[in-house]
C-alpha positions in Angstrom: 144.1 72.3 5.2 147.4 70.8 6.5 146.4 69.4 9.9 146.6 65.6 10.2 143.2 64.1 10.4 144.4 61.6 13.0 143.8 64.3 15.6 140.2 64.8 14.3 138.8 64.5 17.7 140.4 67.9 18.6 138.9 69.8 15.6 135.8 71.8 16.2 133.2 72.9 13.7 130.9 75.8 14.6 131.9 75.4 18.2 131.1 71.7 18.5 133.6 68.8 18.8 134.2 66.8 15.6 132.7 63.3 15.8 135.0 61.8 13.0 136.0 58.3 14.1 139.6 57.1 14.1 138.7 53.8 12.6 137.7 53.5 8.9 134.3 51.8 8.8 133.8 52.0 5.0 131.4 54.9 5.0 133.9 57.7 4.3 133.0 59.8 1.2 136.6 60.8 0.5 140.3 60.4 1.6 142.8 63.2 2.2 146.5 62.0 2.4 145.3 58.5 3.1 143.0 59.6 5.9 139.2 59.1 5.6 136.8 62.1 5.5 133.4 61.7 7.0 132.2 65.3 6.6 132.9 68.2 4.3 135.7 70.4 5.8 134.5 73.8 6.9 137.6 75.7 5.6 137.4 74.2 2.1 138.3 76.8 -0.5 137.0 76.5 -4.1 138.5 79.1 -6.6 135.9 81.1 -8.6 137.2 79.8 -11.9 137.4 76.2 -10.8 134.4 75.3 -12.9 133.8 76.6 -16.4 131.0 75.5 -18.8 131.6 75.8 -22.5 128.4 75.8 -24.4 130.2 75.8 -27.8 133.8 74.5 -28.2 135.8 75.5 -31.3 139.0 73.9 -32.5 140.4 77.1 -34.0 139.5 80.4 -35.7 138.3 78.7 -38.9 136.0 76.5 -36.9 134.5 79.6 -35.2 134.1 81.5 -38.5 132.4 78.4 -40.1 130.1 78.2 -37.0 129.0 81.8 -37.3 128.4 81.5 -41.1 126.4 78.2 -40.9 124.4 79.2 -37.8 123.0 82.3 -39.5 122.6 80.6 -42.9 125.0 83.0 -44.7 126.2 82.2 -48.2 129.8 81.1 -47.8 130.6 82.5 -51.2 129.2 85.9 -50.3 130.1 86.5 -46.6 128.8 89.7 -45.0 132.2 90.7 -43.6 130.9 93.5 -41.3 128.5 91.4 -39.4 130.7 88.3 -39.2 133.7 90.4 -38.1 131.7 92.1 -35.3 130.5 88.7 -34.0 133.9 87.2 -34.2 135.5 90.1 -32.2 132.9 89.8 -29.5 133.9 86.1 -29.0 137.6 87.0 -29.0 137.0 89.7 -26.3 135.4 87.0 -24.1 138.3 84.5 -24.4 141.0 87.2 -23.9 139.7 87.7 -20.4 140.3 84.1 -19.3 143.0 82.7 -21.7 145.4 85.1 -23.3 147.4 82.3 -25.0 144.3 80.9 -26.6 143.2 84.3 -27.8 146.5 85.0 -29.7 145.5 82.6 -32.5 142.1 84.1 -32.7 143.5 87.6 -32.8 145.5 86.8 -35.9 142.3 85.7 -37.7 140.6 88.9 -36.4 143.3 91.0 -38.0 142.8 89.2 -41.3 139.0 89.8 -41.1 139.6 93.5 -40.5 142.0 93.6 -43.4 139.4 92.0 -45.7 136.7 94.3 -44.5 138.9 97.4 -45.1 139.9 96.1 -48.6 136.2 95.7 -49.5 135.7 99.4 -48.7 138.4 100.4 -51.2 137.7 100.6 -54.9 138.0 97.2 -56.5 141.1 96.4 -58.6 140.5 94.7 -61.9 142.7 91.9 -63.2 143.7 91.1 -66.8 140.4 89.3 -67.4 138.4 92.5 -66.5 137.0 90.8 -63.4 137.2 92.5 -60.0 139.3 90.5 -57.4 137.3 89.6 -54.4 139.3 90.1 -51.1 137.2 87.3 -49.5 138.4 84.6 -52.1 141.3 83.3 -50.1 139.2 83.1 -46.9 136.4 81.3 -48.7 138.8 78.8 -50.1 140.3 78.1 -46.6 136.8 77.8 -45.1 135.6 75.3 -47.8 138.8 73.2 -47.4 138.4 73.2 -43.6 134.7 72.2 -43.9 135.6 69.3 -46.1 138.3 68.1 -43.7 135.9 68.5 -40.8 133.2 66.4 -42.5 135.8 63.7 -43.4 137.0 63.6 -39.8 133.5 63.2 -38.6 132.9 60.2 -40.9 136.2 58.6 -39.8 135.1 59.1 -36.2 131.9 57.2 -36.8 133.9 54.2 -38.0 134.1 51.3 -35.5 136.9 51.8 -33.0 137.9 48.1 -33.2 140.6 47.9 -35.9 141.0 51.7 -36.0 142.1 52.8 -32.5 142.9 49.3 -31.1 143.1 45.7 -32.2 141.9 42.6 -30.4 144.8 40.6 -29.0 144.7 36.9 -29.2 147.0 34.8 -27.0 147.5 31.1 -27.5 148.1 29.3 -24.2 149.3 25.8 -24.6 147.9 23.5 -22.0 148.4 19.8 -21.3 145.3 17.9 -22.4 144.1 15.2 -20.0 142.0 12.5 -21.7 138.8 12.0 -19.9 136.8 9.0 -20.9 133.0 9.3 -20.6 131.2 7.3 -18.0 129.0 4.4 -19.2 125.7 3.9 -17.3 123.0 1.2 -17.6 121.0 3.2 -20.1 124.0 3.4 -22.5 124.4 -0.4 -22.3 120.7 -1.0 -23.0 120.9 1.3 -26.1 124.0 -0.4 -27.4 122.5 -3.9 -26.9 119.3 -2.9 -28.7 121.4 -1.6 -31.6 123.2 -5.0 -31.9 119.9 -6.9 -31.9 118.5 -4.7 -34.5 121.5 -5.2 -36.8 121.4 -9.0 -36.2 117.7 -9.1 -37.4 118.7 -7.4 -40.6 121.3 -10.1 -41.4 119.5 -13.3 -42.7 120.8 -16.3 -44.6 118.8 -17.6 -47.6 119.5 -21.1 -48.8 118.7 -21.5 -52.5 118.2 -25.0 -53.8 118.5 -25.8 -57.5 115.5 -27.6 -59.0 115.8 -29.1 -62.5 112.6 -28.5 -64.5 112.2 -29.8 -68.1 110.1 -27.9 -70.6 109.7 -31.1 -72.7 108.6 -33.1 -69.8 105.8 -30.6 -69.1 104.9 -30.6 -72.8 104.3 -34.3 -72.6 102.3 -34.0 -69.5 100.0 -31.4 -71.1 99.4 -33.6 -74.2 98.5 -36.6 -72.1 96.1 -34.4 -70.1 94.4 -33.2 -73.3 94.1 -36.7 -74.8 91.8 -37.7 -72.0 89.5 -34.7 -72.5 88.3 -32.9 -75.5 88.4 -29.4 -74.0 90.3 -28.4 -70.8 90.0 -24.9 -69.2 93.2 -22.9 -69.3 93.4 -22.6 -65.4 93.0 -26.3 -64.9 96.4 -27.0 -66.6 98.3 -25.2 -63.7 98.7 -26.4 -60.1 99.5 -23.4 -57.8 100.5 -25.7 -55.0 103.7 -26.7 -56.9 105.1 -23.2 -56.7 105.9 -20.3 -59.1 108.9 -21.9 -60.9 106.8 -25.0 -61.9 104.0 -22.7 -63.1 106.4 -20.7 -65.2 107.9 -23.8 -66.9 104.4 -25.2 -67.4 103.3 -22.0 -69.2 106.4 -22.1 -71.4 105.6 -25.7 -72.3 102.1 -24.6 -73.3 103.4 -21.8 -75.5 105.8 -24.2 -77.2 102.9 -26.6 -78.0 100.9 -23.8 -79.4 104.0 -22.7 -81.5 104.3 -26.2 -82.9 100.5 -26.3 -83.6 100.1 -29.3 -81.4 97.3 -27.6 -79.4 94.7 -24.9 -80.0 93.7 -22.2 -77.6 90.1 -21.1 -78.2 87.5 -18.8 -76.7 83.8 -18.8 -77.5 83.2 -15.1 -77.1 85.0 -12.0 -75.6 85.7 -12.3 -71.9 84.6 -15.9 -72.0 86.8 -18.7 -70.4 89.8 -19.8 -72.4 89.9 -23.5 -73.4 92.8 -25.6 -74.6 92.4 -28.7 -76.9 94.5 -30.9 -79.1 95.0 -29.6 -82.6 92.7 -31.2 -85.2 94.6 -33.4 -87.7 92.7 -34.8 -90.7 93.0 -38.5 -91.2 
């Protein structure tokens, strides 16, 4: 079809004028030499062999042989040459019809199979070890090696493509960095001020004043207190209103008097009140 489609208004299909528009409106399903096509051409010719469907694709003669053996569960170490050779030749006859160049490689393997088959019909020749030489040995070796390589290539093909077929490219683009200061709103100021107040409350000043307390002075005071009374209860010797430091010094003075045996600390019975009195001195 060599006619320019710009004159599409003059083309007739089945006796009717063609309604192909001259302006591309975006609904054309194909283009021919830059011109849009809005309907299938009536004189379109499709060759008979334009479409071929291959149910099984083989990479060579060994691949075909291995397929025939594995599909029928034949023992690869004991190949039935007659049956396999017949199936192989049937496949070669099919590909010779369409592709002679492809069939040449398969014909070479076919000749090898026929040779092996004919050698198996002849009487076996014994070697020095008194074992008959198998004509299929070389073919079996090649098939096993091919199968190992095929399995290895299948495992390699299952590996991730990244790093095997292609690598990820990283490009560093240097750009000028513009400093952008964050905007401060009322909420941010309130939060910052609350944090300052919180830290200010944690900082406090303690003024410690030094008070001179004399143990001897408190010892004299306890002796004077005991001279006016025969027994004084232990708690009455302490004045909590004067503070903890005074109470501690007063207690130390009491212990010093007991150590010097100037006073006696007594108790009538267990859990009874503790009393303090002056130590008894015989006249």
